[in-house]
Backbone as CSV, one residue per row, in Angstrom:
resi,resn,N_x,N_y,N_z,CA_x,CA_y,CA_z,C_x,C_y,C_z
1,MET,107.656,191.015,71.204,109.032,190.851,71.879,109.756,189.558,71.050
2,ALA,111.104,189.969,70.775,111.841,188.841,69.946,112.077,187.630,70.822
3,VAL,112.024,186.577,70.002,112.269,185.293,70.802,113.918,185.043,71.043
4,ASP,114.319,184.679,72.194,115.693,184.623,72.397,116.114,183.260,72.210
5,VAL,117.156,183.104,71.287,117.785,181.853,70.868,119.302,181.920,71.188
6,TRP,119.734,181.015,71.864,121.245,180.865,72.295,121.922,179.888,71.348
7,VAL,123.006,180.159,70.910,123.861,179.319,69.950,125.406,179.148,70.408
8,PRO,126.098,178.335,70.152,127.486,178.182,70.518,128.167,179.354,70.000
9,GLU,129.001,180.052,70.608,129.828,181.361,69.963,130.470,180.987,68.793
10,GLN,130.910,179.781,68.576,131.840,179.435,67.388,131.033,179.194,66.149
11,THR,129.690,179.393,66.261,128.933,179.188,65.127,129.155,180.100,64.074
12,ALA,129.438,179.479,62.669,129.968,180.328,61.657,128.690,181.083,61.141
13,PRO,129.165,182.365,60.473,127.947,183.216,60.098,127.083,182.530,58.966
14,GLU,127.562,181.660,57.980,126.839,181.169,57.093,125.850,179.981,57.859
15,LEU,126.207,179.528,58.898,125.267,178.686,59.638,124.174,179.415,60.331
16,ARG,124.590,180.593,61.010,123.628,181.467,61.678,122.586,181.920,60.671
17,ALA,122.948,182.088,59.439,122.169,182.640,58.354,120.908,181.763,58.138
18,MET,121.029,180.230,58.542,120.062,179.446,58.416,118.965,179.520,59.415
19,LEU,119.128,180.338,60.325,118.271,180.519,61.395,117.061,181.818,60.683
20,PRO,115.747,181.729,61.146,114.929,182.629,60.494,115.097,184.124,61.115
21,ASP,114.256,185.032,60.466,114.426,186.392,60.945,113.324,186.364,62.121
22,GLY,113.449,187.557,62.933,112.491,187.697,63.932,112.936,187.154,65.277
23,ILE,114.187,186.996,65.339,114.707,186.424,66.643,115.892,187.088,67.097
24,SER,116.305,187.113,68.421,117.397,187.517,68.935,118.496,186.632,69.381
25,VAL,119.605,186.563,68.609,120.661,185.404,68.718,121.506,185.860,69.827
26,HIS,121.937,185.069,70.663,122.951,185.297,71.730,123.832,184.271,71.745
27,ASP,125.003,184.586,72.051,126.271,183.672,71.947,126.472,182.902,73.417
28,LEU,126.664,181.683,73.408,126.985,180.865,74.532,128.552,180.913,74.447
29,PRO,129.307,181.458,75.476,130.733,181.333,75.597,131.304,179.961,75.467
30,GLN,132.280,179.664,74.671,132.833,178.487,74.621,133.834,178.079,75.687
31,HIS,134.457,179.180,76.265,135.548,179.065,77.103,135.244,179.787,78.374
32,GLY,135.958,179.469,79.456,135.860,180.308,80.838,134.756,179.852,81.652
33,GLU,134.661,180.403,82.919,133.546,179.989,83.676,132.384,180.863,83.297
34,LEU,131.157,180.068,83.310,130.041,180.705,82.877,129.477,181.493,84.262
35,PRO,128.738,182.677,84.054,128.203,183.397,84.998,126.988,182.520,85.508
36,ALA,126.468,183.050,86.798,125.314,182.245,87.527,124.210,182.375,86.767
37,ALA,124.066,183.499,86.199,122.881,183.929,85.265,123.347,184.338,83.778
38,LEU,122.811,183.782,82.824,123.215,184.126,81.331,122.287,185.047,80.855
39,GLY,121.013,184.917,81.306,119.914,185.849,80.610,118.769,185.048,80.278
40,HIS,117.968,185.595,79.613,116.563,184.835,79.056,117.008,184.186,77.879
41,ALA,116.331,182.917,77.664,116.341,182.055,76.547,115.044,181.364,76.302
42,ASP,114.522,181.561,75.263,113.466,180.629,74.697,113.929,179.252,74.042
43,MET,114.984,179.345,73.371,115.548,177.973,72.801,117.017,178.173,72.966
44,LEU,117.759,177.000,73.272,119.077,176.674,73.324,119.260,175.836,72.298
45,ILE,120.129,176.138,71.228,120.548,175.249,70.182,121.971,174.735,70.728
46,ALA,121.995,173.484,71.082,123.118,172.850,71.757,124.283,172.423,71.138
47,GLY,124.055,172.314,69.592,124.990,172.159,68.765,125.445,170.578,68.686
48,PHE,126.657,170.131,68.364,126.851,168.729,68.557,127.699,168.279,69.622
49,PHE,128.180,169.248,70.405,129.066,168.926,71.603,128.305,169.603,72.840
50,HIS,127.936,168.628,73.744,126.879,168.989,74.816,127.383,169.280,76.069
51,GLU,128.741,169.313,76.202,129.289,169.465,77.559,128.908,170.929,78.006
52,ARG,129.223,171.864,77.344,129.018,173.332,77.592,127.455,173.706,77.740
53,PRO,126.654,173.204,76.637,125.242,173.516,76.783,124.653,172.895,78.117
54,ALA,125.252,171.745,78.580,124.633,171.185,79.776,124.867,172.173,80.962
55,GLU,125.991,172.716,80.888,126.374,173.765,82.016,125.612,175.044,82.066
56,ALA,125.247,175.337,80.747,124.327,176.611,80.519,122.848,176.368,80.909
57,ILE,122.244,175.181,80.913,120.887,175.047,81.044,120.352,175.688,82.270
58,PRO,120.883,175.404,83.396,120.370,175.993,84.539,120.729,177.347,84.800
59,ARG,121.426,178.020,83.926,121.863,179.355,83.974,120.985,180.313,83.067
60,LEU,120.028,179.643,82.239,119.041,180.465,81.411,117.719,180.399,81.864
61,ALA,117.253,181.739,81.995,115.897,181.771,82.463,114.877,181.801,81.365
62,GLY,113.827,181.119,81.751,112.600,181.032,80.771,112.719,179.957,79.678
63,LEU,113.790,179.128,79.833,114.068,178.146,78.751,112.936,177.255,78.555
64,ARG,112.549,177.134,77.197,111.557,176.385,76.790,111.924,175.024,75.985
65,VAL,112.984,175.281,74.902,113.239,174.132,74.251,114.934,174.111,74.143
66,VAL,115.456,172.917,74.153,117.009,172.691,73.838,117.044,171.645,72.530
67,GLN,117.562,172.162,71.706,117.780,171.525,70.351,119.082,170.954,70.053
68,SER,119.269,169.559,70.079,120.667,169.129,69.813,120.757,169.098,68.323
69,LEU,121.856,169.196,67.710,122.184,169.033,66.384,122.775,167.574,66.032
70,SER,122.887,166.885,67.129,123.228,165.437,66.835,122.214,164.557,67.376
71,ALA,122.216,163.140,67.013,121.062,162.236,67.373,121.284,161.742,68.819
72,GLY,122.525,161.750,69.135,122.712,161.297,70.637,122.558,162.431,71.559
73,VAL,121.768,162.286,72.606,121.628,163.218,73.516,121.758,162.770,74.923
74,ASP,122.549,161.803,75.282,122.714,161.079,76.449,123.286,162.142,77.570
75,LEU,124.086,163.055,77.117,124.640,163.924,77.863,123.726,165.073,78.477
76,LEU,122.549,165.252,77.614,121.552,166.382,77.972,120.406,165.640,78.809
77,VAL,120.013,164.522,78.654,118.746,164.013,79.028,118.445,164.296,80.594
78,SER,119.461,164.091,81.222,119.356,164.312,82.748,119.387,165.667,83.355
79,ARG,119.794,166.539,82.331,120.075,168.177,82.664,118.773,168.792,82.333
80,ILE,117.778,168.191,81.588,116.630,168.805,81.175,115.587,169.143,82.343
81,PRO,115.311,170.448,82.629,114.376,170.606,83.794,112.899,170.424,83.340
82,SER,112.086,170.195,84.394,110.647,170.028,83.959,110.105,171.245,83.272
83,GLY,109.291,171.047,82.203,108.641,172.164,81.375,109.560,172.405,80.283
84,VAL,110.662,171.674,79.984,111.636,172.137,79.042,111.720,170.901,78.059
85,THR,111.312,171.224,76.720,111.404,170.254,75.645,112.698,169.934,75.041
86,LEU,113.243,168.766,75.005,114.426,168.320,74.411,114.145,167.640,72.980
87,CYS,114.869,168.280,71.965,114.782,167.695,70.666,116.094,167.268,70.237
88,ASP,116.176,166.019,69.529,117.308,165.563,69.018,117.343,165.992,67.309
89,ARG,118.315,165.458,66.855,118.471,165.673,65.309,118.592,164.182,64.655
90,SER,117.683,163.243,65.111,117.606,161.988,64.469,117.467,162.015,63.146
91,GLY,118.259,161.274,62.390,118.379,161.393,60.870,119.550,162.022,60.313
92,ILE,120.176,163.036,61.197,121.462,163.690,60.500,122.521,162.664,60.195
93,HIS,122.731,161.688,60.933,123.792,160.780,60.699,123.336,159.700,59.925
94,ASP,122.308,159.513,59.316,121.845,158.152,58.781,122.896,157.700,57.734
95,ALA,123.291,158.652,56.701,124.188,158.210,55.543,125.512,157.987,56.216
96,SER,126.220,158.950,57.086,127.496,158.716,57.290,127.676,157.705,58.203
97,VAL,126.912,157.361,59.284,127.150,156.336,60.261,126.936,155.103,59.480
98,SER,125.938,154.906,58.684,125.643,153.773,58.028,126.902,153.226,57.154
99,GLU,127.322,154.384,56.452,128.544,153.998,55.658,129.875,153.592,56.434
100,TRP,129.963,154.275,57.596,131.000,153.872,58.416,130.796,152.382,58.838
101,VAL,129.763,151.924,59.128,129.510,150.634,59.528,129.709,149.693,58.357
102,VAL,129.237,149.859,57.245,129.648,149.222,56.058,131.156,149.087,55.808
103,MET,131.795,150.241,55.949,133.337,150.429,55.563,133.943,149.503,56.611
104,ALA,133.619,149.531,58.030,134.365,148.839,59.110,133.938,147.324,59.017
105,THR,132.570,147.176,58.616,132.467,145.757,58.608,133.264,144.959,57.391
106,LEU,133.202,145.672,56.085,133.991,145.017,55.100,135.515,144.984,55.409
107,ALA,135.964,146.099,56.063,137.417,146.205,56.344,137.837,144.761,57.256
108,MET,137.114,144.574,58.264,137.307,143.622,59.267,137.117,142.271,58.499
109,ARG,136.148,142.136,57.797,135.776,140.926,57.272,136.694,140.455,56.094
110,ARG,137.345,141.533,55.315,138.383,141.282,54.421,139.831,141.503,54.940
111,ARG,139.933,141.577,56.056,141.323,141.532,56.742,142.212,142.823,56.327
112,LEU,141.352,143.941,56.073,142.145,145.325,55.662,143.062,145.643,56.555
113,PRO,142.912,145.723,58.066,143.839,146.107,58.846,145.110,145.355,58.767
114,GLU,145.175,144.093,58.665,146.253,143.253,58.569,147.109,143.793,57.248
115,HIS,146.453,143.843,56.210,147.050,144.211,54.999,147.786,145.588,55.021
116,VAL,147.107,146.485,55.862,147.656,147.687,55.960,149.082,147.635,56.644
117,LEU,148.948,146.870,57.852,150.121,146.587,58.458,151.370,145.946,57.670
118,GLN,150.911,144.896,56.836,151.773,144.344,55.961,152.452,145.146,54.882
119,GLN,151.574,146.238,54.451,152.155,147.270,53.527,153.156,148.024,54.116
120,GLN,152.958,148.418,55.421,153.929,149.168,56.117,155.366,148.541,56.371
121,ARG,155.135,147.261,56.439,156.237,146.363,56.615,156.826,145.926,55.423
122,ALA,156.325,146.408,54.182,156.646,145.974,52.739,156.582,144.423,52.744
123,ALA,155.628,143.883,53.294,155.452,142.213,53.385,154.276,141.945,52.505
124,TRP,154.679,140.874,51.552,153.515,140.632,50.474,153.143,139.041,51.076
125,ARG,152.006,139.120,51.779,151.471,137.625,52.339,149.994,137.733,52.144
126,PHE,149.758,136.629,51.341,148.407,136.368,50.931,147.686,135.883,52.147
127,GLY,146.394,136.547,52.130,145.477,136.126,53.162,144.061,136.416,52.811
128,GLY,143.088,135.461,52.651,141.647,135.818,52.325,140.944,136.186,53.394
129,GLY,139.649,136.437,53.277,138.662,136.923,54.172,137.242,136.368,53.711
130,SER,136.210,137.198,54.283,134.955,136.690,54.138,134.091,137.896,53.384
131,ASP,133.263,137.600,52.393,132.346,138.791,51.982,131.082,138.713,52.634
132,LEU,130.183,139.587,52.172,129.056,139.794,53.025,127.832,138.863,52.364
133,GLU,128.087,138.254,51.263,127.084,137.585,50.499,126.541,136.530,51.584
134,GLY,125.374,136.664,51.805,124.538,135.541,52.610,124.985,135.710,54.227
135,ALA,125.884,136.676,54.569,126.077,136.743,55.928,124.853,137.463,56.709
136,ASN,124.555,137.018,58.053,123.490,137.446,58.881,123.990,138.574,59.724
137,VAL,123.503,139.785,59.479,123.853,141.045,60.276,122.877,141.439,61.097
138,LEU,122.900,141.348,62.402,121.992,141.715,63.288,122.093,143.104,63.754
139,ILE,121.204,143.992,63.479,121.102,145.484,63.727,120.448,145.601,65.061
140,VAL,121.188,146.073,66.224,120.449,146.143,67.546,120.259,147.700,67.574
141,GLY,119.082,147.987,67.579,118.681,149.433,67.498,118.186,149.885,65.935
142,HIS,117.135,149.216,65.431,116.622,149.401,64.140,115.883,150.667,64.067
143,GLY,116.503,151.893,64.177,115.823,153.082,63.829,116.190,153.659,62.443
144,SER,116.363,155.002,62.370,116.509,155.544,61.219,117.982,155.243,60.605
145,ILE,118.876,155.212,61.478,120.326,154.722,60.994,120.250,153.208,60.639
146,GLY,119.606,152.394,61.317,119.426,150.999,61.013,118.823,150.886,59.649
147,ARG,117.786,151.622,59.457,117.061,151.501,58.077,118.058,152.007,57.149
148,ALA,118.751,152.981,57.097,119.730,153.331,56.155,121.011,152.308,55.904
149,LEU,121.293,151.651,57.074,122.156,150.650,57.007,121.709,149.462,56.342
150,GLU,120.547,149.051,56.433,119.930,147.885,55.732,119.809,148.123,54.242
151,ALA,119.569,149.347,53.906,119.427,149.793,52.544,120.940,149.654,51.793
152,ARG,121.864,149.946,52.460,123.200,149.796,52.138,123.696,148.338,52.039
153,LEU,123.319,147.499,52.818,123.780,146.160,52.913,123.155,145.249,51.949
154,ALA,121.874,145.630,51.466,121.057,144.849,50.566,121.860,144.611,49.280
155,PRO,122.505,145.558,48.682,123.204,145.248,47.242,124.214,144.300,47.645
156,LEU,124.958,144.138,48.964,126.016,143.211,49.109,125.532,141.812,49.345
157,GLY,124.305,141.740,49.397,123.677,140.250,49.644,123.628,139.925,51.111
158,ALA,123.831,140.614,51.819,123.696,140.305,53.426,122.256,140.227,53.785
159,ARG,122.034,139.425,54.672,120.804,139.130,55.255,120.654,139.843,56.665
160,VAL,119.611,140.626,56.893,119.473,141.573,58.077,118.499,141.104,59.098
161,THR,118.822,140.910,60.259,117.877,140.595,61.322,117.662,141.813,62.214
162,ARG,116.488,142.448,62.514,116.327,143.588,63.115,115.998,143.606,64.337
163,VAL,116.475,144.441,65.324,116.156,144.239,66.709,115.846,145.836,67.212
164,ALA,114.758,146.027,67.898,114.485,147.513,68.424,114.004,147.112,69.944
165,ARG,113.769,148.322,70.561,113.437,148.261,72.082,112.074,147.407,72.190
166,THR,111.022,147.563,71.244,109.801,146.900,71.325,109.668,146.220,69.981
167,LYS,109.045,145.035,70.136,108.715,144.402,69.052,107.703,144.683,68.121
168,ARG,107.971,144.545,66.830,106.883,145.126,65.904,107.089,144.298,64.530
169,ASP,106.220,144.482,63.470,106.277,143.651,62.381,107.704,143.576,61.715
170,SER,108.228,142.277,61.662,109.427,142.031,61.152,110.683,142.596,61.895
171,VAL,110.339,143.145,62.939,111.465,143.777,64.054,111.262,143.058,65.348
172,HIS,112.279,142.174,65.790,112.389,141.578,67.055,112.492,142.478,68.212
173,GLY,112.076,142.140,69.358,112.190,143.002,70.464,113.507,142.580,71.188
174,VAL,114.131,143.725,71.867,115.458,143.426,72.555,115.342,142.338,73.473
175,ASP,114.151,141.972,74.015,114.191,140.613,74.848,114.529,139.416,73.983
176,GLU,114.450,139.298,72.837,114.855,138.184,72.136,116.357,138.153,71.664
177,LEU,117.138,139.130,71.954,118.488,139.096,71.562,119.280,137.776,71.974
178,SER,119.074,137.213,73.233,119.862,136.077,73.477,119.642,135.068,72.593
179,ALA,118.432,134.774,71.963,118.248,133.755,71.064,118.805,133.997,69.794
180,LEU,118.828,135.338,69.418,119.316,135.743,67.987,120.962,135.781,67.869
181,LEU,121.618,136.088,68.878,123.026,136.268,68.902,123.795,134.985,68.325
182,PRO,123.390,133.764,68.736,124.443,132.856,68.078,124.193,132.572,66.585
183,ASP,123.273,133.124,66.050,123.072,133.109,64.461,123.719,134.149,63.729
184,ALA,124.212,135.109,64.426,124.712,136.494,63.710,126.374,136.284,63.396
185,ASP,126.528,136.706,62.222,127.916,136.771,61.680,128.353,137.999,62.262
186,VAL,127.536,139.261,62.109,127.870,140.670,62.536,126.881,141.039,63.286
187,VAL,127.090,141.727,64.601,126.318,142.485,65.436,126.542,143.927,65.395
188,VAL,125.699,144.749,64.958,125.908,146.038,64.869,125.016,146.876,65.996
189,LEU,125.711,147.575,66.793,125.274,148.445,67.935,124.784,149.904,67.499
190,LEU,123.678,150.059,67.405,123.171,151.592,66.969,122.093,152.139,68.046
191,VAL,121.905,151.494,69.240,120.996,151.934,70.299,121.599,153.165,70.984
192,PRO,120.623,154.061,71.459,121.149,155.094,72.186,121.654,154.858,73.488
193,LEU,122.484,155.626,74.384,122.894,155.270,75.732,121.713,155.583,76.579
194,THR,121.080,154.757,77.351,120.058,154.954,78.306,120.502,154.200,79.471
195,PRO,119.806,154.386,80.620,119.926,153.362,81.688,119.850,151.922,81.392
196,ASP,118.788,151.527,80.530,118.757,150.265,80.014,119.859,149.718,79.162
197,THR,120.384,150.553,78.408,121.376,150.075,77.534,122.721,150.152,77.839
198,ARG,123.029,150.863,78.956,124.421,150.988,79.513,124.998,149.553,80.140
199,GLY,125.898,149.081,79.530,126.540,147.914,79.844,125.785,146.654,79.216
200,MET,124.961,146.875,78.367,124.014,145.837,77.856,124.781,144.736,77.239
201,VAL,126.002,145.204,76.604,126.937,144.115,75.962,127.894,143.726,77.031
202,ASP,127.480,142.591,77.839,128.287,142.275,78.753,128.878,140.815,78.557
203,ALA,129.461,140.147,79.542,130.228,138.979,79.258,129.058,138.027,78.707
204,ALA,127.776,137.826,79.245,126.920,136.898,78.806,126.601,137.313,77.377
205,PHE,126.297,138.419,77.015,125.932,138.841,75.766,127.071,138.252,74.600
206,LEU,128.301,138.542,75.061,129.423,138.344,74.178,129.626,136.805,74.091
207,GLN,129.352,136.095,75.135,129.396,134.663,75.133,128.376,134.066,74.268
208,ARG,127.288,134.734,73.925,126.211,134.206,73.287,126.716,134.410,71.847
209,MET,127.511,135.221,71.336,127.895,135.499,70.012,128.730,134.224,69.591
210,ARG,128.432,133.915,68.340,129.290,132.773,67.701,130.657,133.041,67.507
211,ASP,131.564,132.070,67.659,132.911,132.117,67.489,133.229,132.721,66.045
212,GLY,134.176,133.756,66.218,134.494,134.408,64.910,133.459,135.601,64.466
213,ALA,132.390,135.853,65.081,131.568,136.871,64.867,132.118,138.218,65.108
214,LEU,131.660,139.372,64.399,132.181,140.632,64.502,131.259,141.528,65.190
215,LEU,131.690,142.302,66.327,130.961,143.320,67.064,131.269,144.440,66.438
216,VAL,130.251,145.277,65.940,130.475,146.604,65.445,129.764,147.763,66.360
217,ASN,130.274,148.609,67.002,129.859,149.567,67.807,129.875,150.954,67.080
218,ALA,128.972,151.388,66.746,128.828,152.808,66.268,127.998,153.687,67.147
219,ALA,127.523,153.284,68.394,126.696,153.889,69.138,127.190,154.808,70.169
220,ARG,127.424,154.097,71.376,128.211,154.839,72.578,129.041,153.711,73.120
221,GLY,130.232,154.268,73.754,131.010,153.293,74.222,130.477,152.505,75.394
222,ALA,129.919,153.107,76.376,129.326,152.639,77.485,128.270,151.607,77.384
223,ILE,127.686,151.359,76.144,126.963,150.238,75.970,127.625,149.014,76.169
224,VAL,128.928,148.976,75.816,129.800,147.722,75.960,130.546,147.558,77.168
225,ASP,130.522,146.586,77.953,131.327,146.390,79.009,132.936,146.196,78.638
226,THR,133.623,147.156,78.728,135.009,147.214,78.219,135.833,145.933,78.683
227,ASP,135.868,145.615,79.930,136.459,144.440,80.395,136.033,143.123,79.913
228,ALA,134.815,142.967,79.853,134.288,141.683,79.108,134.666,141.722,77.581
229,LEU,134.583,142.944,76.934,135.073,142.944,75.564,136.516,142.490,75.393
230,LEU,137.337,143.051,76.263,138.786,142.605,76.201,139.058,141.159,76.282
231,THR,138.399,140.679,77.443,138.510,139.088,77.496,138.069,138.294,76.400
232,ALA,136.911,138.758,75.732,136.559,138.183,74.458,137.525,138.232,73.416
233,LEU,138.140,139.494,73.156,139.126,139.756,72.156,140.467,138.753,72.318
234,ARG,140.860,138.710,73.676,142.007,138.167,73.986,141.852,136.691,73.784
235,GLU,140.732,136.108,74.002,140.490,134.751,73.797,140.397,134.526,72.249
236,GLU,140.259,135.547,71.391,140.202,135.590,69.935,138.813,134.843,69.625
237,ARG,137.841,134.903,70.354,136.452,134.370,70.088,135.894,135.151,69.097
238,ILE,135.912,136.405,69.320,135.306,137.357,68.317,136.174,138.493,67.965
239,ARG,135.802,139.117,67.111,136.617,140.562,66.639,135.649,141.767,66.815
240,ALA,136.194,142.894,66.777,135.234,144.167,67.014,135.824,145.404,66.255
241,ALA,134.881,146.117,65.630,135.070,147.423,65.202,134.473,148.547,65.959
242,LEU,135.355,149.430,66.489,134.661,150.397,67.377,135.027,151.700,66.921
243,ASP,133.901,152.542,66.762,134.013,153.957,66.460,133.846,154.699,67.880
244,VAL,133.451,153.928,68.884,133.331,154.700,70.254,133.830,153.617,71.255
245,THR,134.251,154.173,72.420,134.893,153.420,73.259,134.469,153.907,74.672
246,ASP,134.800,152.956,75.716,134.676,153.551,77.263,135.897,153.032,77.855
247,PRO,136.618,153.996,78.337,136.411,155.387,78.281,136.713,156.048,76.873
248,GLU,136.359,157.350,76.767,136.570,158.036,75.529,136.780,159.333,75.679
249,PRO,137.888,160.016,75.253,138.717,159.398,74.158,139.702,158.108,74.978
250,LEU,139.925,157.203,74.171,140.878,156.019,74.604,142.075,156.573,75.083
251,PRO,142.429,156.456,76.271,143.852,156.986,76.608,145.008,156.091,76.246
252,ASP,146.209,156.818,76.138,147.326,156.058,75.724,147.668,155.042,76.746
253,GLY,148.094,153.859,76.163,148.254,152.695,76.945,147.088,151.789,77.263
254,HIS,145.939,152.367,76.934,144.685,151.431,77.169,144.873,150.082,76.494
255,PRO,144.626,149.067,77.153,144.675,147.712,76.579,143.936,147.584,75.339
256,LEU,142.848,148.134,75.027,141.966,148.103,73.783,143.036,148.501,72.595
257,TRP,143.871,149.306,72.747,144.709,149.687,71.642,145.288,148.426,71.026
258,THR,145.900,147.584,71.816,146.764,146.430,71.433,145.933,145.222,71.482
259,ALA,144.772,145.139,71.769,143.904,143.954,71.744,144.014,143.186,70.328
260,PRO,143.951,141.997,70.243,144.006,141.368,68.937,142.635,141.371,68.285
261,GLY,142.481,141.669,66.976,141.241,141.633,66.246,140.088,142.684,66.519
262,VAL,140.868,144.059,66.802,139.864,145.104,66.963,140.383,146.199,65.979
263,LEU,139.530,146.817,65.424,139.645,148.036,64.584,138.971,149.317,65.393
264,ILE,139.844,150.372,65.528,139.322,151.466,66.394,139.422,152.813,65.464
265,THR,138.352,153.524,65.446,138.440,154.966,64.927,137.929,155.958,65.989
266,PRO,138.371,157.070,65.907,138.116,157.986,66.825,136.706,158.842,66.857
267,HIS,135.632,158.124,67.094,134.199,158.575,67.062,133.999,159.633,65.724
268,ILE,134.262,158.982,64.500,134.195,159.833,63.172,133.125,159.219,62.449
269,GLY,132.213,158.276,62.963,131.076,157.873,62.041,130.410,159.023,61.492
270,GLY,129.997,160.030,62.169,129.132,161.039,61.916,129.944,162.236,61.308
271,ALA,131.179,162.339,61.353,132.050,163.464,61.041,132.234,163.578,59.516
272,VAL,131.319,163.944,58.852,131.404,164.331,57.357,131.326,165.798,57.201
273,SER,131.572,166.259,55.843,131.784,167.673,55.564,130.383,168.524,55.734
274,ARG,129.251,167.768,55.260,127.884,168.382,55.307,127.104,168.348,56.712
275,VAL,127.829,167.635,57.553,126.808,167.440,58.878,126.569,168.814,59.516
276,PHE,127.214,169.809,59.627,126.906,171.134,60.055,125.835,171.807,59.414
277,GLU,126.051,171.812,58.106,124.864,172.389,57.182,123.527,171.547,57.332
278,ARG,123.605,170.325,57.550,122.305,169.520,57.820,121.876,169.794,59.136
279,GLY,122.561,169.969,60.013,122.229,170.414,61.414,121.555,171.603,61.530
280,TRP,122.159,172.601,61.141,121.645,174.072,61.272,120.434,174.252,60.402
281,ARG,120.312,173.569,59.277,119.255,173.724,58.554,118.076,173.208,59.229
282,PHE,118.109,172.027,59.849,117.032,171.484,60.841,116.831,172.356,61.731
283,ALA,117.911,173.023,62.534,117.519,173.902,63.766,116.975,175.193,63.256
284,GLY,117.120,175.673,62.176,116.294,176.829,61.683,114.902,176.421,61.425
285,GLU,114.571,175.281,60.867,113.245,174.664,60.779,112.497,174.617,62.257
286,GLN,113.190,174.222,63.082,112.793,173.992,64.473,112.371,175.517,65.062
287,VAL,113.116,176.507,64.838,113.017,177.800,65.399,111.689,178.360,64.545
288,ARG,111.761,178.168,63.416,110.623,178.537,62.505,109.188,178.041,63.215
289,ARG,109.219,176.717,63.397,108.208,175.932,64.080,107.728,176.625,65.274
290,TYR,108.748,176.788,66.190,108.494,177.602,67.489,107.808,178.794,67.369
291,LEU,108.283,179.611,66.466,107.769,180.902,66.087,106.308,180.995,65.697
292,ALA,105.965,179.831,64.779,104.627,179.650,64.281,103.662,178.857,65.423
293,GLY,104.260,178.328,66.404,103.449,177.674,67.405,103.067,176.300,66.872
294,GLU,103.891,175.972,65.999,103.704,174.408,65.528,104.502,173.292,66.123
295,PRO,103.901,172.080,66.118,104.636,171.075,66.935,106.034,170.849,66.446
296,LEU,107.008,170.765,67.403,108.463,170.688,67.071,108.716,169.105,66.758
297,ARG,109.665,168.915,65.828,109.832,167.682,65.530,111.096,167.079,66.452
298,ASN,111.187,165.597,66.349,112.189,164.889,67.136,112.170,165.132,68.654
299,VAL,110.956,165.344,69.240,110.979,165.361,70.696,111.382,164.162,71.295
300,VAL,112.404,164.179,72.393,112.933,163.246,73.017,112.163,162.675,74.040
301,VAL,111.831,161.232,74.234,110.965,160.748,75.175,111.797,159.457,75.583
302,ASP,111.894,159.547,77.149,112.497,158.203,77.549,114.017,158.175,76.960
303,GLY,114.753,159.187,76.722,116.213,159.037,76.149,116.106,158.709,74.549
304,TYR,115.010,158.535,73.946,115.009,158.453,72.481,114.325,159.452,71.705
């Protein structure tokens, strides 16, 4: 009997071709109301956008595996029934997100947003900034993206302080954050969104950051308390570079748009041309492993 694999109906033919032979591929409708029962599924490839797959999960009979093509799976974790394995695509955004962090950090420290505005006004006003030579960059969530970021920061002369959920060699535990924040020039958020990390960056966290420090959020918007961040920005104590916000998308008229000292991009850290190829190549390998009865990679445990 063929293995039933469901994919988003908008998946391009060249991406479907990365799936192995010997399976039956079914399309998950992108629009309209889903029927109460979609049919049998061994595996659901959830793609990069998880709202629709989350709706589909309880409508698929016999489901064994849900495979995300993105590293973040916070929208799926609570929807996974007992007996179903959730796998993420940790590693897919290592290059793109770490590059975005470097780009945003340099832009803010070298005051690029101000210079862009001056160009639009045809105003030639000299203003310096700070380089990364000797700067202390605190990476909160030192996983695969954190390691890729550290490799990109090293040639720029930055010093890296590593923080992860649990302490290990050369990596601080998250319980040490309070003591580490006052010494950081840049604080980069790369943690997944879980009950433990939701609202982690609150007023107390921001108060511990040194005056003039830069907060860089390339993770999830809800990790940061938006009201607390707005207060810190309005006081001009810190600055921020945000690829994610809470709420998201950030609505017209939201005060974050006009807060002082903030750079906002619309969740494009991982949006590069090769991301779909990388994701579907991995999905094809996971389906091959499933067919062969081999252990799946990137199994999610406790939201990670």
